[in-house]
C-alpha positions in Angstrom: 8.0 -12.3 6.4 6.2 -9.5 4.4 5.4 -10.1 0.7 4.7 -7.3 -1.8 2.4 -6.7 -4.8 1.0 -4.0 -7.0 -1.6 -3.3 -9.7 -0.6 -3.1 -13.4 0.3 0.6 -13.3 1.9 0.6 -9.8 -0.5 3.2 -8.4 -1.7 0.7 -5.8 0.9 -1.2 -3.8 0.6 -3.8 -1.1 2.7 -5.3 1.6 1.2 -8.3 3.5 1.9 -11.5 5.3 0.9 -14.6 3.3 0.2 -17.5 5.6 -0.6 -20.0 2.9 0.1 -20.7 -0.8 -3.5 -22.1 -1.1 -5.8 -20.5 -3.7 -9.5 -20.2 -3.5 -11.4 -20.1 -6.8 -14.9 -18.5 -6.9 -17.2 -19.4 -9.8 -20.2 -17.2 -8.8 -21.9 -15.2 -11.6 -20.5 -11.9 -10.2 -16.9 -13.1 -10.2 -17.2 -14.5 -13.7 -18.5 -11.2 -15.0 -15.9 -9.2 -13.0 -13.0 -11.2 -14.4 -14.4 -11.4 -17.9 -15.5 -15.0 -17.9 -13.2 -17.0 -15.7 -13.4 -17.5 -12.0 -11.9 -15.1 -9.4 -8.7 -16.4 -7.8 -7.9 -15.3 -4.2 -5.0 -16.0 -1.8 -5.3 -15.6 1.9 -3.4 -12.6 3.3 -2.9 -10.9 6.7 -1.6 -7.6 8.0 -2.2 -5.9 4.7 -0.8 -2.4 4.2 -1.9 -0.4 1.2 -0.1 2.5 -0.5 -2.3 4.4 -3.0 -5.5 3.7 -1.2 -7.0 6.8 -2.9 -6.6 5.0 -6.3 -8.8 2.1 -5.3 -12.2 2.1 -6.8 -14.9 0.3 -4.9 -18.1 -1.3 -6.2 -20.7 -2.5 -3.8 -21.6 -5.7 -5.6 -24.1 -7.0 -3.1 -25.5 -6.2 0.3 -22.3 -7.6 1.9 -19.5 -7.6 -0.7 -17.3 -5.0 -2.1 -15.2 -5.5 -5.2 -12.0 -3.3 -5.4 -9.9 -2.3 -8.4 -7.4 0.2 -9.5 -9.1 3.4 -10.8 -6.3 4.1 -13.2 -5.4 0.8 -14.9 -8.5 -1.3 -13.9 -6.6 -4.2 -12.2 -8.8 -6.5 -10.2 -7.3 -6.2 -6.7 -9.6 -7.9 -4.1 -13.0 -8.7 -2.9 -13.9 -8.1 0.7 -16.8 -7.9 3.1 -17.9 -4.3 3.4 -16.2 -2.7 6.4 -13.8 -5.5 6.9 -10.1 -5.7 6.2 -8.6 -7.3 3.1 -8.4 -11.1 3.7 -7.8 -12.3 0.1 -5.8 -10.7 -2.7 -6.0 -11.7 -6.4 -2.7 -13.6 -7.0 -2.0 -11.6 -10.2 -1.1 -8.6 -8.1 1.6 -10.5 -6.1 5.2 -9.8 -6.9 6.0 -13.5 -6.1 3.2 -15.8 -7.0 5.3 -19.0 -7.1 4.2 -22.3 -5.4 0.5 -21.6 -5.2 -2.0 -24.4 -5.6 -5.8 -24.3 -6.1 -7.2 -26.0 -3.0 -10.8 -24.8 -2.8 -13.5 -24.0 -5.4 -16.7 -22.3 -4.3 -20.0 -21.7 -6.2 -19.0 -24.8 -8.2 -22.6 -25.2 -9.5 -22.1 -21.8 -11.2 -18.8 -22.9 -12.9 -18.6 -22.1 -16.6 -19.5 -25.2 -18.7 -16.1 -25.0 -20.5 -14.0 -25.0 -17.3 -13.1 -28.3 -15.7 -12.8 -28.6 -11.9 -9.3 -28.5 -10.3 -8.3 -32.0 -9.4 -7.9 -32.3 -5.6 -9.6 -29.0 -4.7 -12.5 -29.1 -2.3 -15.8 -28.2 -3.9 -18.6 -26.0 -2.4 -21.9 -25.1 -3.9 -23.8 -21.8 -3.9 -26.1 -23.2 -1.2 -23.1 -24.2 1.0 -21.6 -20.7 0.6 -24.9 -18.9 1.4 -25.2 -21.0 4.5 -21.6 -20.1 5.5 -22.3 -16.4 4.9 -25.5 -16.5 7.0 -23.7 -18.2 9.8 -20.8 -15.6 9.6 -23.3 -12.7 9.7 -25.2 -14.2 12.6 -22.0 -14.6 14.5 -21.0 -11.0 13.7 -24.3 -9.8 15.0 -23.8 -11.7 18.3 -20.3 -10.2 18.7 -21.3 -6.6 18.3 
């Protein structure tokens, strides 16, 4: 069943399949700056269709990542690997955000000192995430 979502002003709209209600929380320094201090929350999505693609601003935050936002209202929309499809949306853009649970925290060693960990969520450090990224990129290189 397709879900829907949009930015604050409605210029960017999404329809997608949401296979899980699990939230990933990223505490890396870039995400904390991008969100104004807190972590970036993301929910896994598939089969994303975007209306208003021309209103999406893109910032190449690193060699591999791209941060995307509405050019009109500034809503944080998603982070993705450059050249890849959207895999996670920020849950604030979902029309129905009910029933979600934080199940995974990444870059936990970068977590703001004032923010406690989510009870029951898996914890992954910056070193763990860099190792996962390197393995992913190596696999992508083998599959090209």
